[in-house]
matplotlib code that plots the C-alpha trace (Angstrom):
import matplotlib.pyplot as plt

x = [-6.6, -3.3, -1.1, -2.8, -2.3, 1.3, 1.7, 0.0, 2.4, 5.4, 4.5, 4.5, 8.0, 6.4, 7.5, 4.5, 5.0, 1.4, 2.2, 3.5, 1.0, -2.1, -5.1, -7.8, -11.3, -12.8, -16.1, -14.2, -12.2, -15.2, -16.9, -14.1, -13.9, -17.7, -17.4, -14.6, -16.7, -20.2, -18.1, -16.6, -20.2, -21.3, -23.6, -24.2, -24.5, -26.6, -26.1, -27.8, -25.3, -25.9, -27.5, -29.9, -30.9, -31.5, -33.4, -35.6, -36.5, -37.2, -39.6, -40.6, -39.1, -42.1, -42.4, -40.5, -39.4, -40.2, -36.8, -37.9, -40.1, -37.9, -35.9, -32.2, -29.8]
y = [-12.8, -11.2, -13.5, -16.4, -15.4, -14.6, -17.9, -19.6, -17.8, -18.5, -22.3, -21.9, -20.1, -16.5, -13.7, -11.6, -9.5, -9.1, -5.6, -3.9, -5.3, -4.7, -3.5, -1.8, -2.9, -0.4, -0.2, 0.5, 3.2, 4.9, 4.5, 6.3, 9.0, 9.5, 9.5, 12.2, 14.4, 14.0, 15.0, 18.2, 18.9, 18.5, 15.6, 12.8, 9.5, 6.7, 5.0, 1.9, -1.2, -3.0, -5.9, -3.4, -2.4, -5.7, -6.7, -3.5, -4.5, -8.0, -7.3, -3.8, -0.5, 0.4, -3.0, -3.5, -6.5, -6.6, -7.6, -8.3, -10.9, -12.4, -15.6, -14.9, -17.2]
z = [-4.2, -5.8, -3.4, -4.8, -8.3, -7.7, -6.0, -9.0, -11.6, -9.5, -9.7, -13.1, -13.6, -14.1, -12.0, -10.9, -7.8, -6.6, -4.8, -8.0, -10.1, -7.9, -9.9, -7.8, -8.2, -10.5, -8.7, -5.3, -7.3, -8.3, -5.1, -3.1, -5.8, -5.5, -1.5, -1.9, -4.1, -2.3, 0.9, -0.7, -1.5, 2.3, 1.1, 3.9, 2.3, 3.3, 6.8, 6.2, 5.5, 2.4, 4.2, 5.8, 2.5, 1.2, 4.2, 3.7, 0.4, 1.1, 3.9, 3.1, 4.4, 6.8, 8.3, 11.6, 13.3, 16.9, 18.2, 21.9, 20.9, 18.4, 19.6, 19.6, 18.8]

ax = plt.figure().add_subplot(projection="3d")
ax.plot(x, y, z, "-o")
ax.set_aspect("equal")
plt.show()
């Protein structure tokens, strides 16, 4: 995204080096900081992916899908 911004600004005659002006996503910075903090405490995080968590919320955490009977694409 920063490269696209740099290209757009360059086309307008504005010099804006993406590598020097990159601003990390604040949510990602907080995630990294909390991960390091939790690791220093010896706490394990969730091992589920976001998609798995959303699927559990949609179908209910205790429901299971029989993969053997489902049709694979």
